[in-house]
C-alpha positions as a LaTeX table, in Angstrom:
\begin{tabular}{lrrr}
\hline
Residue & $x$ (\AA) & $y$ (\AA) & $z$ (\AA) \\
\hline
Unk1 & $-22.67$ & 10.11 & 3.35 \\
Unk2 & $-19.93$ & 12.43 & 2.08 \\
Unk3 & $-16.63$ & 11.32 & 0.62 \\
Unk4 & $-13.56$ & 12.67 & 2.39 \\
Unk5 & $-10.42$ & 12.94 & 0.23 \\
Unk6 & $-6.81$ & 13.28 & 1.40 \\
Unk7 & $-3.84$ & 14.80 & $-0.46$ \\
Unk8 & $-5.93$ & 15.75 & $-3.47$ \\
Unk9 & $-3.99$ & 16.34 & $-6.66$ \\
Unk10 & $-4.91$ & 17.21 & $-10.22$ \\
Unk11 & $-4.92$ & 13.55 & $-11.29$ \\
Unk12 & $-5.70$ & 11.62 & $-8.11$ \\
Unk13 & $-6.09$ & 11.65 & $-4.35$ \\
Unk14 & $-3.79$ & 9.65 & $-2.08$ \\
Unk15 & $-6.78$ & 8.40 & $-0.08$ \\
Unk16 & $-10.54$ & 8.58 & 0.14 \\
Unk17 & $-12.88$ & 7.61 & 2.97 \\
Unk18 & $-16.52$ & 6.73 & 2.48 \\
Unk19 & $-18.90$ & 5.09 & 4.90 \\
Unk20 & $-16.10$ & 4.01 & 7.26 \\
Unk21 & $-13.95$ & 2.45 & 4.52 \\
Unk22 & $-10.51$ & 3.81 & 3.59 \\
Unk23 & $-9.27$ & 3.46 & 0.01 \\
Unk24 & $-5.60$ & 4.22 & $-0.66$ \\
Unk25 & $-4.14$ & 4.84 & $-4.06$ \\
Unk26 & $-1.27$ & 2.59 & $-5.07$ \\
Unk27 & 1.80 & 3.55 & $-3.04$ \\
Unk28 & 5.32 & 3.47 & $-4.45$ \\
Unk29 & 8.74 & 4.16 & $-2.96$ \\
Unk30 & 10.01 & 7.71 & $-2.55$ \\
Unk31 & 13.50 & 6.47 & $-3.44$ \\
Unk32 & 13.16 & 4.06 & $-6.37$ \\
Unk33 & 16.93 & 3.50 & $-6.48$ \\
Unk34 & 16.56 & 1.04 & $-3.57$ \\
Unk35 & 16.22 & $-2.71$ & $-3.97$ \\
Unk36 & 12.80 & $-4.33$ & $-3.63$ \\
Unk37 & 13.23 & $-4.76$ & 0.13 \\
Unk38 & 14.06 & $-1.08$ & 0.61 \\
Unk39 & 11.23 & 0.00 & $-1.66$ \\
Unk40 & 8.78 & $-2.27$ & 0.15 \\
Unk41 & 9.78 & $-0.79$ & 3.53 \\
Unk42 & 9.21 & 2.73 & 2.16 \\
Unk43 & 5.84 & 1.78 & 0.70 \\
Unk44 & 4.67 & 0.16 & 3.93 \\
Unk45 & 5.75 & 3.25 & 5.91 \\
Unk46 & 3.75 & 5.44 & 3.52 \\
Unk47 & 0.73 & 3.17 & 4.00 \\
Unk48 & 1.09 & 3.40 & 7.79 \\
Unk49 & 1.16 & 7.20 & 7.55 \\
Unk50 & $-1.88$ & 7.46 & 5.28 \\
Unk51 & $-3.88$ & 4.97 & 7.32 \\
Unk52 & $-3.12$ & 7.01 & 10.45 \\
Unk53 & $-4.28$ & 10.21 & 8.75 \\
Unk54 & $-7.55$ & 8.57 & 7.76 \\
Unk55 & $-8.36$ & 7.07 & 11.17 \\
Unk56 & $-7.22$ & 3.52 & 10.48 \\
Unk57 & $-4.17$ & 1.30 & 10.86 \\
Unk58 & $-2.73$ & $-1.93$ & 9.47 \\
Unk59 & $-4.85$ & $-4.08$ & 11.83 \\
Unk60 & $-7.90$ & $-2.84$ & 9.89 \\
Unk61 & $-6.84$ & $-3.99$ & 6.40 \\
Unk62 & $-9.71$ & $-5.42$ & 4.37 \\
Unk63 & $-7.90$ & $-6.12$ & 1.10 \\
Unk64 & $-4.41$ & $-5.63$ & $-0.34$ \\
Unk65 & $-3.16$ & $-5.78$ & $-3.91$ \\
Unk66 & 0.59 & $-5.89$ & $-4.51$ \\
Unk67 & 2.09 & $-5.19$ & $-7.92$ \\
Unk68 & 5.66 & $-6.37$ & $-8.56$ \\
Unk69 & 7.63 & $-5.35$ & $-11.62$ \\
Unk70 & 9.34 & $-8.75$ & $-11.39$ \\
Unk71 & 7.55 & $-11.67$ & $-9.72$ \\
Unk72 & 11.04 & $-13.00$ & $-8.97$ \\
Unk73 & 11.10 & $-10.39$ & $-6.17$ \\
Unk74 & 8.15 & $-12.10$ & $-4.43$ \\
Unk75 & 10.24 & $-13.62$ & $-1.60$ \\
Unk76 & 12.18 & $-10.42$ & $-0.90$ \\
Unk77 & 8.98 & $-8.37$ & $-0.81$ \\
Unk78 & 7.32 & $-10.95$ & 1.44 \\
Unk79 & 10.25 & $-10.81$ & 3.88 \\
Unk80 & 9.40 & $-7.14$ & 4.53 \\
Unk81 & 5.64 & $-7.71$ & 4.43 \\
Unk82 & 5.89 & $-10.50$ & 7.02 \\
Unk83 & 7.75 & $-8.19$ & 9.43 \\
Unk84 & 5.13 & $-5.46$ & 8.93 \\
Unk85 & 1.72 & $-7.15$ & 9.02 \\
Unk86 & 0.54 & $-8.00$ & 12.55 \\
Unk87 & $-0.04$ & $-11.68$ & 13.34 \\
Unk88 & $-3.74$ & $-12.46$ & 13.29 \\
Unk89 & $-4.47$ & $-9.46$ & 11.06 \\
Unk90 & $-3.34$ & $-10.76$ & 7.68 \\
Unk91 & $-5.78$ & $-9.45$ & 5.06 \\
Unk92 & $-6.99$ & $-11.08$ & 1.86 \\
Unk93 & $-4.21$ & $-10.30$ & $-0.60$ \\
Unk94 & $-3.25$ & $-10.71$ & $-4.24$ \\
Unk95 & 0.20 & $-10.27$ & $-5.73$ \\
Unk96 & 0.69 & $-9.88$ & $-9.46$ \\
Unk97 & 3.51 & $-9.09$ & $-11.82$ \\
Unk98 & 2.86 & $-5.82$ & $-13.62$ \\
Unk99 & 4.62 & $-3.12$ & $-15.56$ \\
Unk100 & 4.67 & $-0.14$ & $-13.16$ \\
Unk101 & 4.42 & 3.60 & $-13.91$ \\
Unk102 & 8.20 & 4.12 & $-13.89$ \\
Unk103 & 10.82 & 1.52 & $-14.75$ \\
Unk104 & 12.67 & 2.13 & $-11.46$ \\
Unk105 & 9.65 & 1.13 & $-9.35$ \\
Unk106 & 9.84 & $-2.46$ & $-8.17$ \\
Unk107 & 6.71 & $-2.61$ & $-5.99$ \\
Unk108 & 3.38 & $-0.80$ & $-5.68$ \\
Unk109 & 0.84 & $-1.60$ & $-2.97$ \\
Unk110 & $-2.85$ & $-0.65$ & $-2.89$ \\
Unk111 & $-4.98$ & $-1.19$ & 0.21 \\
Unk112 & $-8.54$ & $-0.94$ & 1.42 \\
Unk113 & $-9.09$ & $-0.71$ & 5.18 \\
Unk114 & $-11.82$ & $-0.07$ & 7.72 \\
Unk115 & $-11.69$ & 2.96 & 9.97 \\
Unk116 & $-11.19$ & 2.24 & 13.66 \\
\hline
\end{tabular}
């Protein structure tokens, strides 16, 4: 079965689909000047958009990894996550503290989902 790639760049693709599974690259905020809540909302909106383009949505999440620049932001990030993820569709998830690609980034989220 072929691999379908979305938003292909020189270094990476934003998403790939293989055998009915959607793999998104780590998503970060478009406006990193926002606080962790604002960045999380932007990241989740970007995930919604990419999942839609690949024939999936947030009810189809198989696994999520969340990277926080400061684990002290865990509660603020979760406040946005809890509003976004549908009840009954919470995926397996890990959250870790990590140095991110740019110092201004506070959160990066990577997901794997099934196609609908």
